[in-house]
ZAGU-627815 format. One line per 4 residues: number of its first residue (from 1); their letters; for each residue x, y, z negated of N, C-alpha, C. Coordinates in steps of 0.02 Angstrom, whole numbers, plus 50000, padded with zeros to 5 digits. Last residue first. Example, Ala and Ser with C-alpha at 12.3 -4.5 7.8 and 13.67 -1.06 7.14 Angstrom:
2
2> sa> 50642/49888/49646/50684/49947/49643/50645/50002/49606  50660/49716/49610/50615/49775/49610/50660/49835/49610
***
This chain:
267
267> nspk> 58482/53716/53869/58469/53780/53902/58508/53785/53967  58408/53555/53843/58468/53596/53850/58451/53661/53888  58286/53500/53724/58304/53519/53793/58364/53566/53795  58325/53376/53606/58310/53447/53619/58330/53465/53690
263> eikk> 58251/53223/53574/58304/53257/53612/58283/53328/53628  58219/53154/53422/58191/53197/53475/58249/53232/53510  58265/52987/53385/58278/53058/53378/58250/53097/53437  58149/52863/53338/58197/52887/53388/58204/52963/53381
259> vlig> 58120/52740/53223/58114/52812/53235/58169/52832/53283  58029/52586/53223/58091/52623/53234/58075/52697/53245  57971/52445/53150/57952/52515/53161/58017/52555/53165  57932/52273/53194/57977/52326/53174/57948/52395/53189
255> qtpl> 57821/52155/53128/57836/52200/53183/57879/52258/53158  57849/51997/53068/57844/52067/53049/57865/52111/53107  57748/51848/53093/57808/51889/53103/57795/51961/53080  57666/51740/52973/57665/51793/53023/57733/51826/53032
251> yedk> 57677/51567/52960/57691/51631/52928/57699/51684/52982  57584/51428/52951/57608/51476/53001/57615/51544/52967  57594/51255/52897/57582/51326/52888/57609/51367/52947  57532/51106/52833/57563/51137/52891/57544/51210/52890
247> rlrk> 57554/50981/52704/57525/51042/52732/57564/51063/52794  57597/50851/52670/57558/50891/52622/57520/50946/52657  57610/50694/52740/57616/50766/52751/57569/50803/52704  57686/50561/52645/57630/50592/52681/57642/50666/52690
243> ravl> 57744/50405/52592/57763/50470/52620/57703/50498/52658  57796/50280/52475/57743/50316/52511/57771/50382/52535  57907/50217/52425/57846/50176/52430/57790/50213/52467  58079/50201/52416/58025/50240/52445/57963/50196/52454
239> rgkr> 58157/50160/52262/58135/50137/52328/58076/50178/52353  58188/50192/52133/58234/50212/52185/58214/50192/52255  58074/50152/52063/58138/50119/52050/58188/50130/52107  57985/50226/52185/57977/50183/52127/58040/50141/52119
235> yrei> 57939/50382/52257/57989/50329/52247/57973/50290/52183  57859/50474/52381/57852/50443/52315/57900/50383/52311  57864/50632/52462/57885/50562/52460/57881/50536/52388  57779/50749/52559/57795/50725/52492/57811/50651/52496
231> yaes> 57816/50880/52675/57799/50811/52661/57815/50795/52588  57768/51027/52763/57800/50995/52705/57772/50925/52696  57806/51141/52898/57765/51090/52866/57803/51061/52807  57792/51292/53000/57827/51243/52957/57778/51193/52929
227> klgn> 57830/51431/53096/57786/51374/53089/57823/51320/53051  57861/51603/53062/57883/51533/53062/57824/51485/53059  57923/51763/53121/57878/51720/53084/57900/51648/53090  58062/51874/53110/58027/51819/53141/57977/51786/53094
223> kaar> 58053/52048/53089/58070/51983/53060/58029/51929/53093  58113/52216/53100/58075/52160/53128/58099/52095/53097  58110/52337/52970/58147/52291/53012/58102/52235/53038  58049/52497/52967/58034/52428/52948/58069/52382/52997
219> ltee> 58119/52609/53001/58072/52613/52945/58053/52544/52921  58273/52652/53050/58228/52594/53050/58183/52599/52989  58312/52804/53140/58314/52760/53082/58264/52702/53091  58372/52957/53201/58356/52887/53215/58362/52845/53152
215> regt> 58294/53113/53156/58352/53068/53161/58328/52997/53174  58175/53177/53173/58235/53218/53174/58298/53175/53180  58069/53073/53280/58085/53111/53220/58150/53149/53228  57947/52958/53342/57998/53009/53353/58008/53048/53288
211> mivp> 57929/52779/53353/57907/52845/53331/57963/52894/53344  57878/52625/53413/57927/52678/53420/57896/52744/53399  57864/52462/53354/57829/52525/53362/57881/52581/53363  57942/52325/53443/57935/52372/53387/57893/52433/53405
207> pppi> 57853/52185/53515/57900/52241/53521/57889/52292/53466  57810/52052/53396/57798/52094/53455/57849/52150/53459  57920/51917/53341/57875/51975/53330/57864/52014/53394  57915/51744/53370/57947/51807/53386/57898/51865/53375
203> ieal> 57926/51615/53262/57876/51655/53296/57906/51725/53307  58011/51458/53268/58011/51529/53251/57957/51564/53291  57955/51297/53215/57968/51345/53268/57967/51416/53241  57972/51211/53101/57952/51185/53167/57968/51232/53223
199> srsi> 58057/51161/52957/58040/51217/53001/58027/51190/53071  58005/51066/52820/58031/51065/52888/58008/51127/52926  58036/51003/52657/58013/51058/52698/58045/51055/52767  57988/50879/52546/58031/50894/52602/57999/50949/52644
195> vaye> 57992/50829/52380/57956/50869/52429/58005/50891/52483  57982/50679/52287/58024/50728/52322/57982/50764/52374  57958/50590/52134/57932/50623/52193/57984/50671/52222  57944/50435/52044/57983/50495/52061/57957/50523/52127
191> dikg> 57807/50384/51935/57853/50375/51991/57892/50440/52002  57805/50388/51753/57779/50404/51819/57830/50386/51873  57749/50345/51591/57800/50340/51642/57768/50353/51710  57688/50452/51455/57688/50394/51499/57747/50395/51548
187> egff> 57688/50569/51387/57707/50509/51349/57711/50447/51393  57760/50721/51458/57706/50673/51445/57733/50612/51409  57786/50882/51531/57805/50831/51483/57746/50784/51472  57851/50987/51658/57794/50949/51632/57820/50893/51588
183> svkl> 57915/51153/51682/57923/51082/51669/57858/51051/51647  57987/51287/51765/57924/51257/51744/57933/51182/51739  58091/51424/51751/58088/51351/51752/58022/51327/51725  58165/51560/51826/58102/51535/51798/58100/51459/51806
179> ggdf> 58297/51685/51812/58267/51621/51833/58203/51605/51797  58368/51791/51760/58359/51787/51832/58328/51722/51856  58392/51716/51618/58426/51769/51656/58418/51758/51731  58228/51642/51605/58295/51653/51578/58328/51705/51624
175> tkaq> 58065/51586/51559/58109/51629/51599/58177/51634/51565  57970/51438/51560/58018/51479/51525/58058/51521/51575  57837/51336/51530/57861/51387/51578/57906/51435/51541  57768/51177/51520/57814/51224/51489/57840/51271/51543
171> lrvp> 57627/51076/51490/57661/51122/51535/57707/51168/51495  57596/50906/51459/57605/50973/51432/57648/51014/51479  57470/50786/51492/57535/50814/51509/57538/50886/51483  57389/50638/51426/57394/50710/51437/57465/50730/51458
167> fdyp> 57351/50490/51522/57382/50521/51464/57388/50596/51478  57315/50433/51640/57274/50417/51581/57306/50442/51517  57328/50553/51777/57354/50502/51731/57307/50491/51672  57295/50655/51860/57268/50590/51876/57288/50535/51827
163> nylk> 57250/50816/51833/57293/50765/51803/57264/50696/51816  57247/50943/51953/57209/50888/51921/57259/50837/51895  57248/51121/51981/57282/51056/51974/57236/51006/51939  57241/51266/52083/57208/51219/52037/57242/51151/52040
159> ldsh> 57260/51432/52111/57297/51369/52112/57266/51324/52060  57156/51542/52210/57177/51511/52148/57225/51453/52163  57099/51695/52269/57138/51635/52286/57168/51606/52223  57044/51814/52234/57000/51766/52266/57035/51700/52284
155> tsvm> 57147/51883/52173/57081/51884/52142/57036/51829/52169  57280/51763/52200/57252/51831/52201/57184/51829/52167  57426/51669/52239/57365/51679/52199/57345/51752/52204  57513/51552/52343/57492/51621/52328/57430/51621/52285
151> adrs> 57636/51449/52345/57566/51446/52323/57547/51515/52299  57756/51366/52453/57732/51422/52414/57659/51413/52396  57810/51281/52542/57813/51260/52472/57790/51316/52425  57826/51320/52672/57775/51269/52657/57780/51240/52587
147> ppvy> 58002/51359/52659/57936/51366/52689/57891/51306/52675  58080/51359/52493/58079/51342/52564/58009/51351/52592  58071/51507/52386/58061/51435/52398/58065/51422/52473  58100/51641/52387/58120/51603/52328/58104/51528/52333
143> gvrl> 58058/51721/52495/58127/51699/52492/58146/51653/52435  57916/51692/52601/57946/51717/52539/58014/51686/52531  57829/51743/52749/57877/51700/52715/57902/51733/52651  57657/51796/52739/57726/51805/52759/57771/51756/52722
139> shph> 57542/51750/52683/57539/51766/52754/57609/51777/52782  57560/51606/52575/57566/51677/52589/57559/51688/52664  57436/51474/52554/57502/51500/52573/57502/51575/52579  57350/51408/52414/57346/51452/52472/57417/51476/52489
135> fetv> 57261/51269/52341/57320/51311/52348/57311/51354/52410  57181/51146/52245/57174/51209/52281/57240/51245/52282  57222/51026/52194/57154/51028/52223/57140/51094/52258  57354/50925/52178/57339/50995/52191/57272/50999/52227
131> tlgt> 57386/50808/52056/57349/50820/52117/57334/50895/52123  57552/50765/51999/57485/50792/51988/57452/50806/52056  57681/50724/52011/57629/50679/52037/57559/50702/52022  57784/50805/51982/57757/50766/51926/57704/50716/51950
127> llaa> 57806/50874/52096/57859/50827/52075/57837/50784/52017  57691/50953/52095/57700/50903/52148/57752/50851/52127  57719/51036/51985/57661/50991/51983/57668/50935/52036  57828/51108/52030/57837/51064/51972/57780/51013/51969
123> nylt> 57764/51180/52133/57817/51132/52149/57830/51084/52092  57672/51258/52058/57649/51214/52112/57701/51160/52127  57757/51335/51977/57712/51286/51947/57689/51235/51998  57812/51415/52076/57856/51371/52037/57815/51316/52003
119> tsvq> 57694/51481/52118/57732/51440/52165/57778/51391/52128  57656/51552/52004/57611/51500/52031/57647/51454/52079  57771/51635/51996/57754/51590/51941/57708/51534/51966  57763/51705/52113/57822/51663/52102/57810/51614/52045
115> cvgg> 57648/51778/52095/57646/51722/52143/57708/51678/52137  57687/51881/52015/57649/51826/51983/57647/51765/52030  57742/51980/52091/57788/51932/52061/57752/51873/52029  57634/52114/52052/57681/52085/52099/57732/52040/52064
111> gvgl> 57544/52178/51969/57551/52105/51963/57597/52074/52013  57483/52306/52070/57490/52281/52001/57494/52205/52002  57583/52349/52213/57520/52330/52182/57532/52303/52112  57652/52410/52364/57653/52409/52291/57584/52391/52264
107> vyeg> 57670/52294/52503/57649/52358/52474/57654/52353/52398  57711/52212/52648/57730/52220/52578/57711/52291/52555  57585/52138/52754/57635/52189/52739/57650/52191/52665  57476/52056/52780/57538/52044/52816/57592/52097/52805
103> nvii> 57377/52101/52690/57367/52105/52763/57433/52101/52802  57495/52117/52566/57426/52132/52583/57421/52141/52658  57601/52061/52443/57586/52055/52514/57511/52067/52525  57683/52173/52328/57639/52117/52342/57626/52116/52417
99> kaqq> 57803/52243/52218/57782/52228/52287/57738/52166/52290  57730/52312/52068/57786/52283/52105/57759/52264/52174  57674/52376/51914/57674/52380/51987/57738/52350/52015  57632/52260/51780/57659/52321/51808/57657/52319/51884
95> fgae> 57525/52202/51647/57557/52192/51712/57577/52259/51743  57452/52220/51531/57524/52227/51528/57561/52219/51594  57318/52226/51539/57345/52163/51517/57421/52163/51514  57301/52350/51595/57279/52341/51526/57307/52276/51496
91> qtrr> 57339/52326/51725/57385/52364/51683/57366/52357/51609  57302/52154/51771/57286/52225/51764/57338/52259/51721  57258/52014/51833/57322/52050/51829/57307/52125/51830  57149/51910/51741/57158/51963/51791/57224/51999/51779
87> gvtq> 57217/51748/51689/57171/51805/51687/57187/51856/51741  57283/51629/51668/57322/51692/51666/57276/51752/51660  57177/51535/51675/57226/51534/51620/57261/51601/51613  57105/51562/51789/57070/51560/51726/57118/51565/51667
83> nfsf> 57209/51552/51885/57175/51616/51874/57137/51617/51807  57245/51415/51876/57294/51468/51862/57258/51533/51845  57161/51284/51804/57153/51340/51849/57203/51394/51830  57157/51108/51789/57191/51170/51770/57178/51223/51824
79> egya> 57077/50961/51720/57090/51009/51774/57122/51072/51745  57106/50787/51669/57085/50856/51660/57107/50901/51717  57147/50658/51655/57095/50672/51704/57067/50742/51697  57205/50697/51496/57198/50644/51546/57137/50658/51590
75> qlvi> 57233/50876/51485/57212/50812/51458/57208/50760/51514  57361/50981/51494/57310/50952/51537/57293/50883/51510  57406/51113/51392/57402/51040/51396/57345/51020/51443  57518/51250/51391/57453/51224/51410/57457/51147/51417
71> gdil> 57644/51301/51369/57613/51264/51314/57544/51236/51331  57628/51442/51473/57673/51401/51432/57635/51367/51375  57547/51531/51534/57537/51460/51551/57580/51414/51508  57591/51651/51480/57520/51634/51474/57505/51562/51493
67> saai> 57724/51662/51512/57707/51653/51441/57634/51632/51433  57716/51685/51650/57745/51623/51625/57726/51609/51553  57660/51813/51651/57622/51757/51679/57649/51690/51655  57767/51887/51590/57700/51884/51561/57661/51823/51585
63> rine> 57875/51866/51680/57880/51846/51609/57811/51838/51578  57826/51922/51797/57843/51851/51796/57845/51826/51724  57816/52055/51755/57756/52018/51777/57767/51943/51776  57950/52087/51732/57903/52086/51676/57840/52048/51693
59> trgk> 58000/52079/51863/58027/52035/51811/57979/52030/51752  57930/52183/51924/57919/52114/51946/57943/52064/51894  57985/52293/51854/57914/52279/51853/57898/52207/51872  58124/52285/51882/58099/52278/51813/58025/52261/51810
55> dees> 58229/52223/51983/58159/52245/51990/58124/52234/51923  58341/52161/51935/58345/52233/51948/58275/52263/51958  58330/52026/51928/58308/52063/51869/58313/52139/51878  58274/51928/52058/58319/51983/52040/58291/52021/51980
51> fytt> 58251/51750/52033/58228/51816/52052/58280/51868/52029  58222/51575/52068/58263/51630/52043/58238/51696/52070  58149/51421/52004/58159/51472/52055/58196/51530/52024  58138/51248/51968/58164/51313/51950/58169/51358/52012
47> yaal> 58046/51113/51897/58066/51150/51957/58086/51221/51936  58029/50944/51834/58037/51016/51825/58058/51048/51891  57953/50802/51752/57983/50835/51809/57988/50910/51795  57940/50746/51623/57921/50708/51682/57954/50736/51744
43> rgwt> 58015/50732/51466/58007/50773/51526/57993/50728/51586  57915/50653/51338/57975/50660/51378/57963/50701/51440  57858/50631/51178/57846/50667/51240/57912/50676/51277  57889/50578/51056/57896/50532/51112/57879/50567/51179
39> ivsa> 57864/50670/50957/57934/50661/50977/57942/50613/51036  57723/50664/50940/57756/50725/50963/57825/50710/50991  57698/50536/50895/57666/50559/50957/57701/50620/50985  57766/50534/50775/57791/50490/50829/57762/50513/50896
35> qava> 57685/50621/50703/57754/50639/50717/57781/50598/50775  57568/50544/50697/57567/50609/50729/57638/50631/50747  57615/50434/50625/57591/50424/50694/57591/50490/50731  57642/50495/50505/57696/50464/50542/57676/50453/50615
31> fvpc> 57515/50533/50462/57566/50584/50475/57622/50556/50517  57460/50407/50443/57431/50452/50492/57481/50505/50511  57540/50355/50338/57541/50323/50403/57513/50368/50458  57507/50451/50231/57573/50448/50263/57574/50412/50330
27> vaas> 57374/50429/50181/57391/50487/50221/57456/50479/50261  57364/50308/50110/57313/50324/50160/57336/50379/50207  57473/50310/50027/57466/50254/50074/57416/50269/50128  57444/50423/49952/57502/50423/49996/57496/50368/50048
23> fiff> 57334/50380/49878/57326/50436/49925/57383/50437/49976  57395/50280/49801/57340/50262/49846/57330/50316/49899  57488/50356/49732/57512/50306/49779/57457/50284/49826  57401/50439/49656/57450/50468/49702/57473/50418/49754
19> vgtl> 57334/50345/49577/57296/50385/49626/57343/50415/49678  57441/50300/49500/57406/50254/49545/57367/50291/49598  57473/50415/49428/57523/50385/49473/57490/50338/49523  57356/50431/49354/57375/50482/49403/57425/50455/49453
15> ltta> 57364/50315/49272/57306/50326/49317/57324/50376/49372  57482/50336/49201/57476/50277/49245/57420/50287/49296  57445/50449/49128/57501/50452/49175/57497/50395/49225  57340/50399/49049/57328/50453/49096/57383/50457/49149
11> fiyr> 57409/50301/48975/57353/50282/49017/57340/50335/49071  57501/50379/48904/57525/50327/48950/57470/50308/48999  57411/50455/48827/57458/50488/48873/57482/50438/48926  57349/50359/48749/57308/50397/48796/57352/50431/48849
7> qfrn> 57461/50318/48674/57429/50270/48719/57385/50306/48770  57487/50435/48602/57538/50409/48648/57507/50361/48698  57371/50442/48525/57386/50496/48573/57437/50472/48625  57386/50325/48451/57328/50333/48495/57341/50387/48547
3> trm> 57503/50354/48377/57501/50297/48424/57445/50304/48473  57464/50458/48296/57513/50471/48347/57513/50416/48399  57375/50380/48218/57350/50439/48254/57397/50455/48312
***
């Protein structure tokens, strides 16, 4: 009687062990492939811009927009829309007031600073060899990138990218102390790219607007505009293989506004 029970126990144990090994053989290779796929992603290119953390609203807007594009994967031959990914820049979405450019002037508006995220992404995409299918320059020069390397976004202006590779690329966007870094990762190999900015001519602003007041002051400083262009170069094993002009831009000058003191008539 004891022998029969012992034999049934051995049989059951052997059967369960066999099922376990068969299941392991079927599952483990799949798991290993998935792990290998993750750890073979390498950085393709990256670009960094910097900002002042003293402007709390602008800093928060940059952080929010960066977090919304962080981790996005562009599938092989896939497309990306900045506006669709980030969504509308509203107070309900957490965006705050900061300076934006409207009709050639800096004014307060919700979402100021988001254009620095789209611009940083634009430059990282160019260095990765992605195709930019839509971009828009600012009307005024911006200080965080060289001229002809900016990419403005708004309700009606988008930044769109296309992945020309036969493998997916993953987007990473991280803020740190006063900086924003956008990187692209992928499993394939790509050529190296460089973007060259060239200033062509300064645009002189018109004479300043003169106002009168109790004391002399400058309400708005005059600033030159600029004509510029950008080229992209492609290198393979350190050798230049292609060069083309990406764009040509014209940034408006800023007209100064001065206040002149009212001269009181002498008795």
